C-alpha atoms as a printed R data frame, in Angstrom:
    type eleno elety resid chain resno       x       y       z
1   ATOM     1    CA   MET     A     1  -9.300 -29.210  -6.451
2   ATOM     2    CA   ALA     A     2  -9.300 -26.545  -4.123
3   ATOM     3    CA   ALA     A     3 -12.444 -24.016  -4.330
4   ATOM     4    CA   PRO     A     4 -11.412 -20.400  -5.675
5   ATOM     5    CA   ASP     A     5 -10.551 -18.191  -3.387
6   ATOM     6    CA   PRO     A     6 -13.461 -15.397  -2.435
7   ATOM     7    CA   HIS     A     7 -11.305 -12.955  -1.397
8   ATOM     8    CA   ILE     A     8 -10.008  -9.487  -2.358
9   ATOM     9    CA   HIS     A     9  -6.396  -9.470  -1.415
10  ATOM    10    CA   VAL     A    10  -3.461  -6.885  -1.193
11  ATOM    11    CA   GLU     A    11  -0.001  -7.088  -2.947
12  ATOM    12    CA   SER     A    12   2.575  -8.289  -0.831
13  ATOM    13    CA   GLY     A    13   4.531  -4.681  -1.755
14  ATOM    14    CA   VAL     A    14   1.365  -2.648  -1.273
15  ATOM    15    CA   VAL     A    15   3.091   0.580  -0.342
16  ATOM    16    CA   ARG     A    16   5.292   0.567  -3.344
17  ATOM    17    CA   ARG     A    17   2.278  -0.158  -5.338
18  ATOM    18    CA   ASN     A    18   3.690  -1.587  -8.668
19  ATOM    19    CA   ALA     A    19   0.576  -0.560 -10.685
20  ATOM    20    CA   ALA     A    20   1.406   2.852  -9.718
21  ATOM    21    CA   VAL     A    21   4.895   2.578 -10.902
22  ATOM    22    CA   ARG     A    22   3.557   1.244 -14.404
23  ATOM    23    CA   GLU     A    23   1.500   4.173 -14.714
24  ATOM    24    CA   LEU     A    24   3.909   6.688 -14.415
25  ATOM    25    CA   MET     A    25   6.038   4.920 -16.872
26  ATOM    26    CA   ALA     A    26   3.496   4.929 -19.322
27  ATOM    27    CA   SER     A    27   2.383   8.290 -18.889
28  ATOM    28    CA   THR     A    28   5.936   9.754 -18.619
29  ATOM    29    CA   PHE     A    29   7.857   7.880 -21.327
30  ATOM    30    CA   GLY     A    30   4.593   6.327 -23.568
31  ATOM    31    CA   LEU     A    31   5.995   2.271 -22.106
32  ATOM    32    CA   ALA     A    32   3.096   0.002 -21.073
33  ATOM    33    CA   GLY     A    33   4.408  -2.775 -19.289
34  ATOM    34    CA   ASP     A    34   2.394  -5.988 -19.262
35  ATOM    35    CA   LEU     A    35   0.441  -6.497 -15.748
36  ATOM    36    CA   PRO     A    36   1.491 -10.099 -13.927
37  ATOM    37    CA   SER     A    37  -1.348 -12.518 -14.198
38  ATOM    38    CA   HIS     A    38  -0.508 -13.652 -10.707
39  ATOM    39    CA   VAL     A    39   1.072 -11.766  -7.699
40  ATOM    40    CA   THR     A    40   2.021 -12.836  -3.969
41  ATOM    41    CA   THR     A    41  -0.090 -11.446  -1.312
42  ATOM    42    CA   GLY     A    42   0.287  -9.793   2.248
43  ATOM    43    CA   CYS     A    43  -0.964 -12.998   3.212
44  ATOM    44    CA   GLY     A    44   1.291 -15.078   1.248
45  ATOM    45    CA   THR     A    45  -0.753 -16.823  -1.151
46  ATOM    46    CA   ARG     A    46  -0.293 -15.948  -5.168
47  ATOM    47    CA   VAL     A    47  -3.554 -15.189  -6.760
48  ATOM    48    CA   PRO     A    48  -4.596 -13.735 -10.226
49  ATOM    49    CA   TYR     A    49  -3.718  -9.888 -10.239
50  ATOM    50    CA   ALA     A    50  -7.649  -9.044 -10.277
51  ATOM    51    CA   MET     A    51  -8.160 -10.265  -7.069
52  ATOM    52    CA   THR     A    52  -5.983  -7.856  -5.386
53  ATOM    53    CA   SER     A    53  -7.014  -3.796  -4.796
54  ATOM    54    CA   PRO     A    54  -4.669  -0.902  -3.538
55  ATOM    55    CA   ARG     A    55  -8.186   0.082  -2.107
56  ATOM    56    CA   PRO     A    56  -8.524  -0.472   1.816
57  ATOM    57    CA   GLU     A    57 -11.931  -0.552   1.612
58  ATOM    58    CA   SER     A    58 -12.150  -3.268  -1.081
59  ATOM    59    CA   VAL     A    59  -9.939  -5.634   0.474
60  ATOM    60    CA   THR     A    60 -11.334  -8.397   2.220
61  ATOM    61    CA   CYS     A    61  -8.725 -10.666   3.458
62  ATOM    62    CA   LEU     A    62  -7.865  -9.890   6.970
63  ATOM    63    CA   ALA     A    63  -4.486 -11.011   7.062
64  ATOM    64    CA   CYS     A    64  -3.912  -8.973   3.788
65  ATOM    65    CA   ARG     A    65  -5.651  -6.013   5.584
66  ATOM    66    CA   GLU     A    66  -3.001  -6.506   8.513
67  ATOM    67    CA   HIS     A    67   0.100  -6.761   6.323
68  ATOM    68    CA   ALA     A    68  -0.802  -3.542   4.639
69  ATOM    69    CA   ARG     A    69  -1.779  -1.425   7.747
70  ATOM    70    CA   GLN     A    70   1.775  -2.548   9.330
71  ATOM    71    CA   ALA     A    71   3.731  -2.021   6.010
72  ATOM    72    CA   HIS     A    72   2.080   1.936   5.707
73  ATOM    73    CA   LEU     A    73   3.067   2.067   9.359
74  ATOM    74    CA   ARG     A    74   6.541   1.351   8.805
75  ATOM    75    CA   PHE     A    75   7.035   3.493   5.994
76  ATOM    76    CA   ALA     A    76   5.231   6.622   7.070
77  ATOM    77    CA   GLU     A    77   7.677   6.004  10.079
78  ATOM    78    CA   GLU     A    78  10.727   5.683   7.550
79  ATOM    79    CA   VAL     A    79   9.749   8.818   5.514
80  ATOM    80    CA   ALA     A    80   9.266  11.277   8.692
81  ATOM    81    CA   ARG     A    81  12.663  10.046   9.734
82  ATOM    82    CA   LEU     A    82  14.392  10.780   6.456
83  ATOM    83    CA   GLY     A    83  12.811  14.354   6.253
84  ATOM    84    CA   GLY     A    84  14.815  15.305   8.825
85  ATOM    85    CA   MET     A    85  18.176  13.925   8.191
86  ATOM    86    CA   PRO     A    86  21.033  16.519   6.508
87  ATOM    87    CA   GLY     A    87  21.091  16.379   2.770
88  ATOM    88    CA   SER     A    88  17.315  15.185   2.464
89  ATOM    89    CA   THR     A    89  15.759  16.145  -0.644
90  ATOM    90    CA   ILE     A    90  12.586  16.612   0.898
91  ATOM    91    CA   THR     A    91  11.525  19.318   3.614
92  ATOM    92    CA   ARG     A    92  10.670  18.147   6.898
93  ATOM    93    CA   GLY     A    93   7.274  19.400   5.728
94  ATOM    94    CA   GLN     A    94   6.910  17.440   3.315
95  ATOM    95    CA   ALA     A    95   8.010  14.636   4.779
96  ATOM    96    CA   GLU     A    96   5.625  14.888   7.516
97  ATOM    97    CA   GLN     A    97   2.641  15.559   5.001
98  ATOM    98    CA   ALA     A    98   3.698  11.807   3.056
99  ATOM    99    CA   ALA     A    99   3.979   9.992   6.422
100 ATOM   100    CA   GLU     A   100   0.488  11.683   7.522
101 ATOM   101    CA   GLN     A   101  -0.673  10.076   4.134
102 ATOM   102    CA   HIS     A   102   0.547   6.897   5.003
103 ATOM   103    CA   ARG     A   103  -0.760   7.242   8.487
104 ATOM   104    CA   GLU     A   104  -4.135   7.598   7.386
105 ATOM   105    CA   LEU     A   105  -4.016   4.877   4.727
106 ATOM   106    CA   ALA     A   106  -3.130   2.493   7.628
107 ATOM   107    CA   ALA     A   107  -6.151   3.470   9.668
108 ATOM   108    CA   ARG     A   108  -8.075   2.925   6.626
109 ATOM   109    CA   TYR     A   109  -7.125  -0.731   6.731
110 ATOM   110    CA   SER     A   110  -7.495  -1.242  10.242
111 ATOM   111    CA   GLY     A   111 -11.129   0.322  10.177
112 ATOM   112    CA   GLY     A   112  -9.837   3.844  11.342
113 ATOM   113    CA   GLU     A   113  -8.680   2.104  14.886
114 ATOM   114    CA   ASP     A   114  -5.226   3.515  14.208
115 ATOM   115    CA   ARG     A   115  -5.965   7.481  14.666
116 ATOM   116    CA   PRO     A   116  -6.504   8.792  18.151
117 ATOM   117    CA   ASP     A   117  -9.930  10.395  17.081
118 ATOM   118    CA   GLY     A   118 -11.147   7.090  15.759
119 ATOM   119    CA   GLY     A   119 -11.075   8.124  12.256
120 ATOM   120    CA   ASP     A   120 -14.172  10.360  12.297
C-alpha cells in the first residue's frame, strides 16, 4: 500500500473553482450540493477534496502550482480578448480588471516571478 500523499493540491479546474459555484448556488437559491469526496488535481492525481486548496500559498504540490499558474494566465488572456470584442457584455475596463486579478493569482502560484516588479 502506498504512503498517503502529504501535499496540498489544486483542483484541475482551478479557474472554474467548483467550490465558488457551489457557494453561489447556496446563497442564491438555498441549494447546497454535496462536496465531492475525491477530485482530480492539476498534477493528474485523484486526492481527497480536503487535500486541495484554491489559495496559492497553501498549495505545496509543485506540479499543481504550475498547472494553476498556466490556467490563470490562459484565462486572463481569454478574458482580456473577450472584453474587446464587439457585442461583449462586459466593458474593456471590466475585462482588463478581471484579467489582472487572474494574472496576480498566477504570480502568487509562481512566487511572484510573473510580475515585472517581482510581485512586491
